C-alpha positions in Angstrom: -0.3 -24.1 -10.8 2.1 -22.4 -8.4 0.2 -23.7 -5.4 1.1 -27.3 -6.4 4.7 -26.2 -6.5 4.4 -24.9 -3.0 3.2 -28.2 -1.6 6.0 -30.2 -3.3 8.6 -27.6 -2.4 7.7 -27.3 1.3 7.9 -31.0 2.0 11.3 -31.2 0.3 12.5 -28.3 2.4 11.4 -30.1 5.6 13.5 -33.1 4.8 16.6 -30.9 5.2 15.5 -29.4 8.5 18.7 -28.9 10.5 18.6 -31.1 13.6 21.4 -29.3 15.4 19.6 -26.0 15.1 16.4 -27.7 16.5 18.3 -28.8 19.6 19.8 -25.3 20.2 16.3 -23.7 20.1 14.4 -26.4 21.9 14.0 -24.3 25.0 12.7 -21.4 23.0 10.2 -23.6 21.2 9.0 -25.0 24.5 8.4 -21.5 25.8 6.6 -20.5 22.6 4.3 -23.5 22.6 3.5 -23.1 26.4 2.6 -19.4 25.9 0.6 -20.1 22.8 -1.7 -22.4 24.8 -2.9 -19.5 26.9 -6.0 -17.8 25.5 -5.3 -14.2 24.8 -7.1 -11.1 23.3 -6.0 -10.3 19.8 -4.6 -6.9 20.9 -2.4 -8.7 23.5 -1.1 -11.0 20.7 -0.1 -8.0 18.6 1.6 -6.3 21.5 3.4 -9.3 22.9 4.7 -11.0 19.8 7.3 -8.2 19.6 8.4 -8.8 23.2 8.7 -12.6 23.3 11.7 -14.4 21.9 11.4 -14.7 18.1 11.5 -18.0 16.5 12.2 -17.6 12.8 10.8 -20.5 10.9 13.4 -22.4 8.9 10.9 -23.2 6.1 7.6 -21.7 4.9 5.4 -21.9 1.9 5.1 -18.2 1.2 7.2 -15.4 2.6 5.9 -11.8 2.2 8.5 -9.1 2.5 6.7 -6.1 3.9 3.9 -5.9 6.4 2.1 -2.7 5.4 -1.3 -2.6 3.8 -0.3 -4.5 0.7 1.7 -7.2 2.4 -0.8 -7.7 5.2 -3.7 -7.8 2.6 -1.8 -10.6 0.8 -1.3 -12.5 4.0 -5.0 -12.2 4.9 -6.3 -13.3 1.5 -3.9 -16.3 1.3 -4.8 -17.5 4.8 -8.5 -16.8 4.1 -8.4 -19.1 1.1 -6.1 -21.8 2.4 -7.0 -22.2 6.1 -4.9 -25.2 6.9 -2.1 -25.6 9.5 0.2 -27.0 6.8 0.2 -23.9 4.7 2.8 -21.6 6.2 2.6 -17.8 5.5 5.3 -15.6 7.0 5.4 -11.8 6.9 8.8 -10.2 7.4 8.3 -6.6 8.6 11.2 -4.2 9.1 9.1 -1.5 10.9 7.2 -3.5 13.5 3.6 -2.8 14.4 3.5 -2.2 18.1 2.0 1.3 18.1 1.4 4.0 15.6 4.3 6.0 17.0 6.7 3.2 16.3 5.5 2.6 12.7 7.9 5.4 11.7 8.6 5.1 8.0 5.8 3.0 6.6 3.9 4.5 3.7 0.6 3.1 4.9 0.4 4.9 8.2 1.8 8.2 6.8 -0.8 8.2 3.9 -3.6 10.7 3.5 -5.9 7.8 3.2 -7.8 8.8 0.0 -10.2 6.5 -1.9 -11.2 7.5 -5.4 -12.1 6.1 -8.8 -11.0 9.2 -10.7 -8.2 7.4 -12.6 -7.6 7.1 -16.3 -6.4 3.5 -16.3 -9.1 0.7 -16.3 -7.2 -1.4 -13.8 -6.7 1.4 -11.3 -10.4 2.2 -11.5 -11.5 -1.4 -11.0 -9.1 -2.0 -8.1 -10.4 1.1 -6.3 -14.0 0.2 -6.9 -13.3 -3.1 -5.1 -11.5 -1.1 -2.4 -14.7 0.9 -1.9 -16.8 -2.3 -1.7 -14.3 -3.8 0.7 -14.4 -0.8 3.1 -18.2 -0.7 2.9 -18.3 -4.3 4.1 -15.1 -4.3 6.1 -16.5 -6.3 9.0 -17.7 -9.1 6.8 -14.0 -9.4 5.7 -12.0 -8.4 8.7 -14.3 -8.6 11.6 -13.3 -10.8 14.5 -15.9 -12.6 16.6 -16.1 -11.2 20.1 -14.2 -8.1 19.2 -15.5 -4.6 18.6 -16.5 -3.9 15.0 -13.8 -2.6 12.6 -14.2 1.2 12.0 -12.0 2.7 9.4 -13.6 6.1 9.9 -14.6 6.5 6.2 -15.7 10.1 5.2 -17.8 9.8 2.1 -17.4 13.3 0.8 -15.9 12.4 -2.5 -13.1 13.9 -4.6 -13.3 17.1 -6.7 -10.8 17.1 -9.5 -10.4 20.5 -11.3 -9.1 20.8 -14.9 -7.9 23.8 -16.9 -8.8 24.3 -20.5 -5.8 22.2 -21.4 -7.0 19.2 -19.3 -10.7 19.4 -19.8 -11.0 16.9 -22.7 -9.0 14.3 -20.7 -11.2 14.8 -17.7 -14.3 14.2 -19.8 -12.9 11.0 -21.3 -11.8 9.7 -17.9 -15.2 10.4 -16.4 -16.9 8.4 -19.2 -14.7 5.4 -18.5 -15.1 5.7 -14.8 -18.9 5.7 -14.9 -18.9 2.9 -17.5 -16.9 0.7 -15.1 -19.2 1.5 -12.1 -18.1 4.7 -10.6 -20.5 7.5 -9.9 -19.3 11.0 -10.7 -20.5 14.1 -12.6 -18.9 16.9 -14.6 -19.5 20.5 -13.4 -19.0 23.7 -15.3 -17.4 26.7 -13.5 -20.8 28.2 -12.9 -22.1 25.0 -11.4 -19.0 24.6 -9.3 -19.5 28.0 -7.8 -23.2 27.2 -7.2 -22.4 24.0 -5.4 -19.2 25.2 -3.6 -19.5 28.9 -3.0 -16.0 28.9 -1.3 -14.2 28.1 -4.5 -12.6 30.6 -7.0 -13.1 29.2 -10.5 -10.6 31.4 -12.2 -8.6 29.3 -14.7 -10.9 26.3 -14.2 -12.6 24.9 -17.3 -14.3 21.9 -15.7 -14.6 19.9 -12.5 -15.4 16.2 -11.8 -17.1 15.4 -8.5 -17.4 11.9 -7.1 -20.9 11.2 -5.8 -20.3 7.7 -4.4 -17.5 5.4 -3.2 -15.0 8.2 -2.8 -13.6 10.0 0.2 -11.0 9.2 2.8 -10.4 6.8 5.7 -8.0 6.0 8.5 -5.0 4.0 7.0 -3.9 2.9 10.5 -7.3 1.4 11.3 -7.3 -0.6 8.0 -3.7 -1.8 8.5 -4.5 -2.9 12.1 -7.6 -4.8 11.0 -5.7 -6.5 8.1 -2.9 -7.6 10.5 -5.2 -8.8 13.3 -7.3 -10.9 10.9 -4.2 -12.3 9.1 -2.7 -13.4 12.5 -6.0 -14.9 13.6 -6.1 -16.9 10.4 -2.6 -18.2 11.0 -0.1 -15.9 9.3 3.1 -15.3 11.3 4.8 -12.0 11.5 8.6 -11.7 12.0 10.3 -8.5 13.0 13.4 -8.3 10.8 14.9 -7.0 7.7 15.4 -8.9 4.4 19.1 -9.0 3.6 19.1 -10.9 0.4 18.3 -14.3 -1.2 20.0 -17.6 -1.7 19.5 -19.8 -4.7 18.8 -23.4 -5.7 21.8 -25.3 -7.0 20.2 -25.4 -10.5 20.1 -21.5 -10.4 16.7 -21.3 -11.9 14.8 -20.4 -8.7 15.2 -18.7 -5.4 15.6 -21.0 -2.4 15.4 -18.9 0.6 15.6 -15.5 2.3 18.3 -14.1 4.5 16.8 -12.2 7.5 18.4 -10.0 10.1 16.2 -10.1 13.1 15.6 -7.2 15.5 18.0 -8.9 17.9 20.7 -8.8 15.2 20.7 -12.5 14.5 21.1 -13.6 10.8 18.7 -16.4 9.9 18.1 -18.3 6.7 14.5 -19.2 5.8 13.7 -21.5 2.9 10.5 -20.8 1.0 8.5 -21.9 -2.0 7.4 -18.5 -3.0 8.6 -15.0 -2.0 6.5 -11.8 -2.5 8.1 -8.4 -2.5 5.6 -5.9 -1.0 8.2 -3.7 0.7 6.7 -0.4 -0.5 9.2 2.3 -1.1 12.1 0.0 -0.4 11.1 -2.8 -2.7 13.8 -1.9 -5.3 16.5 -2.2 -2.7 15.2 -5.7 -1.7 15.8 -7.1 -5.2 18.7 -5.0 -6.2 21.2 -7.8 -5.8 19.0 -10.6 -7.3 21.0 -12.5 -9.9 19.7 -12.4 -13.4 20.6 -14.1 -16.7 21.7 -12.6 -20.0 19.7 -9.6 -21.1 17.9 -9.5 -17.8 21.0 -8.4 -16.1 20.4 -4.7 -16.8 16.7 -4.8 -15.7 16.0 -3.8 -12.2 12.8 -3.2 -10.2 12.1 0.6 -10.9 10.7 1.4 -7.5 12.4 3.9 -5.2 11.4 6.1 -2.2 10.3 9.6 -2.9 9.6 12.0 0.0 6.2 13.7 0.1 5.2 16.4 2.6 1.7 16.7 4.3 0.9 20.0 6.0 -1.9 20.4 8.6 -3.4 23.9 9.0 -6.2 25.7 10.7 -8.7 28.0 9.1 -12.0 28.6 11.0 -13.6 30.4 8.0 -12.7 27.6 5.6 -15.0 25.3 3.7 -17.5 23.3 5.8 -18.5 19.8 6.5 -19.6 18.8 3.0 -16.2 19.5 1.4 -14.7 16.9 -1.0 -11.0 16.2 -1.2 -10.2 18.8 -3.8 -7.3 18.5 -6.3 -6.4 21.7 -8.2 -5.1 21.3 -11.8 -1.6 22.2 -10.4 -1.7 19.0 -8.4 -2.2 20.8 -5.1 -4.8 19.1 -2.9 -6.5 19.6 0.4 -9.2 18.0 2.6 -10.8 18.5 5.9 -9.2 16.8 9.0 -11.9 16.6 11.7 -14.7 19.1 12.4 -12.9 22.1 13.9 -11.6 24.0 10.9 -8.6 21.9 10.4 -7.3 20.7 7.0 -4.4 18.8 5.5 -2.8 19.5 2.2 0.1 18.8 -0.1 1.6 18.8 -3.5 4.0 16.5 -5.3 7.2 18.4 -6.4 8.5 18.7 -9.9 11.1 16.1 -10.9 13.8 18.8 -10.5 12.6 19.7 -7.0 12.6 16.2 -5.5 13.9 16.4 -1.9 16.5 14.3 -0.3 15.3 11.0 1.2 18.0 10.7 3.9 15.4 11.5 6.5 11.8 12.5 6.9 12.3 16.1 7.8 9.8 18.6 6.4 10.6 21.7 4.2 8.3 24.4 5.4 9.5 26.8 2.7 8.0 24.4 0.2 4.6 25.1 1.8 5.1 28.9 1.8 6.3 29.0 -1.8 4.6 26.2 -3.6 1.4 25.1 -1.7 -0.1 28.0 0.2 -0.2 30.5 -2.8 -2.2 27.9 -4.8 -4.6 27.2 -1.9 -5.1 30.9 -1.2 -5.8 31.6 -4.9 -8.3 28.7 -5.2 -10.0 29.1 -1.8 -9.8 32.8 -0.8 -10.5 32.0 2.9 -7.2 30.1 3.1 -5.3 33.4 2.8 -5.7 33.5 6.6 -4.8 29.9 7.4 -2.4 29.1 10.2 0.0 26.2 9.7 -0.1 23.9 12.8 1.9 20.8 12.0 3.4 18.7 9.2 4.9 15.3 8.4 6.7 13.5 5.6 6.3 10.0 4.2 7.7 7.9 1.5 5.9 7.2 -1.8 6.8 3.8 -3.3 7.5 5.6 -6.6 7.6 3.6 -9.8 10.0 5.6 -12.0 8.9 3.6 -15.1 5.2 4.6 -15.4 4.0 5.4 -11.8 1.7 2.3 -11.7 1.7 -0.8 -9.6 3.8 -3.8 -10.6 1.8 -6.9 -9.9 3.1 -10.3 -11.1 6.0 -12.8 -11.4 9.7 -12.0 -11.9 10.7 -12.5 -15.5 13.3 -15.1 -14.6 12.6 -16.4 -11.1 9.1 -17.8 -11.3 8.9 -18.1 -7.5 9.4 -14.4 -6.9 6.3 -12.2 -7.2 6.0 -8.4 -7.1 3.3 -6.3 -5.5 4.7 -2.8 -5.3 5.3 0.5 -7.0 1.8 2.0 -6.6 3.1 5.6 -6.4 0.7 6.9 -3.8 -2.5 4.9 -4.4 -1.5 1.6 -2.8 -3.5 1.9 0.4 -6.9 2.2 -1.4 -6.0 -0.7 -3.8 -4.6 -3.0 -1.1 -7.7 -5.1 -0.8 -7.7 -5.8 -4.6 -4.0 -6.4 -4.8 -4.0 -8.9 -1.9 -6.9 -10.8 -3.6 -5.1 -10.7 -7.0 -1.8 -12.1 -5.6 -3.7 -14.9 -3.8 -5.3 -15.8 -7.1 -2.0 -15.8 -8.9 -0.5 -18.2 -6.3 -3.5 -20.5 -5.7 -5.3 -20.5 -9.0 -2.3 -19.8 -11.3 -4.0 -16.8 -12.9 -6.0 -13.7 -12.1 -9.7 -14.5 -11.6 -11.7 -11.5 -10.4 -9.8 -8.7 -12.0 -7.4 -9.1 -15.0 -4.3 -7.2 -13.9 -2.0 -8.9 -16.4 -1.2 -5.5 -18.0 0.5 -4.5 -14.7 3.0 -7.3 -14.7 6.8 -7.0 -15.1 6.8 -7.7 -18.8 5.9 -4.1 -19.7 9.2 -3.1 -18.2 11.2 -5.6 -20.2 9.6 -4.5 -23.4 9.6 -0.8 -22.5 5.9 -0.4 -22.8 4.7 1.9 -20.0 1.0 2.2 -19.3 0.0 5.8 -18.6 -2.1 7.0 -15.7 -3.1 10.6 -16.1 -4.3 11.1 -12.5 -1.3 10.7 -10.2 -1.5 13.1 -7.3 
């Protein structure tokens, strides 16, 4: 099992602890220990760990690159299962969590926060089903004694997926699979759609699928905060810095450590037993320079950032409270945002229309030309909407098949991937974190078999198709 490898590896690493470095940082360690003895509120810990002098561990058992929902979920599940002082889990986070305003480029906090089971792939359906169970019982997982209950602000109004005549047969087959696996949704004819949702124009719609349970949307920031708080309480350590690359064992058959550039500009080397790449949209860049052997030299991690716009508009005469997150067959979507006639919407561009990722500026012409016309045609009340604000975020886009990559590197067995979810990572983060913890501790997936999502499919050029990417 990989877990046995960790225990052996970490003790070997400690033998080579650099005594001179210890002496140079003795004062900093004294300060850290003294401060750690003071009883503090969890919120104080999260705020102050960014301000105190950072002490980057020289060795750890597991280093997680990326502290968003996926990375923090992995940290939580690992520490939940192995709650011992000797088991060191370190999360390296480039975009530090001090406040929402400073979490500037993270996909988690810029997400629409949807939760659905309306996928075509078994693994995606099952992961999102567990995501629903996790959110329903979030305080049994992430609650902290003496703190206010976790509230992820879940809105259980479901998803409504619309299909044209061309896509109706696929929608039917997907619904059958979803309900077989435990989802609850129904198919609605155009007449029934109009009866249930009088605000909708059914022109061009052949069929709709409405989620009745376990679907809706939630606050991604609240879930991320809860994951991080609990992970820290359980003993995970967060480091503010950027992964610069890896160094290797003399044998060349395993990674030996991570090169980190801290927020102070210091370059540190940290030995590890296992590294997990959960850096979202920037995961491909993290492993771009990892050495490979023979035929693996030309194989890279096919994950890159893609910019997506979210627009916020006001329409006092728009659909009311019981309005699902609605996805037109063009890919244009909208949902309510609050109770005062405010909505958010968006649409993924065609491949030829992909915007530059140099910054997170928003193209408002895209709304006027590609989004608003579809909204106004499908929901006539939206002809009079007023655009109020907008933002852009990065999708961790898997260019190979748009599905998550969960598993071990084909050559370096102590490098694990948890990335490439192409827009549905936030809702699947509880299941992915649990799965990675099983892979490390048990040596295999236990609760959900996610082996079809490992890296081998890329090596053998066997993509697995997901019909319902938004």
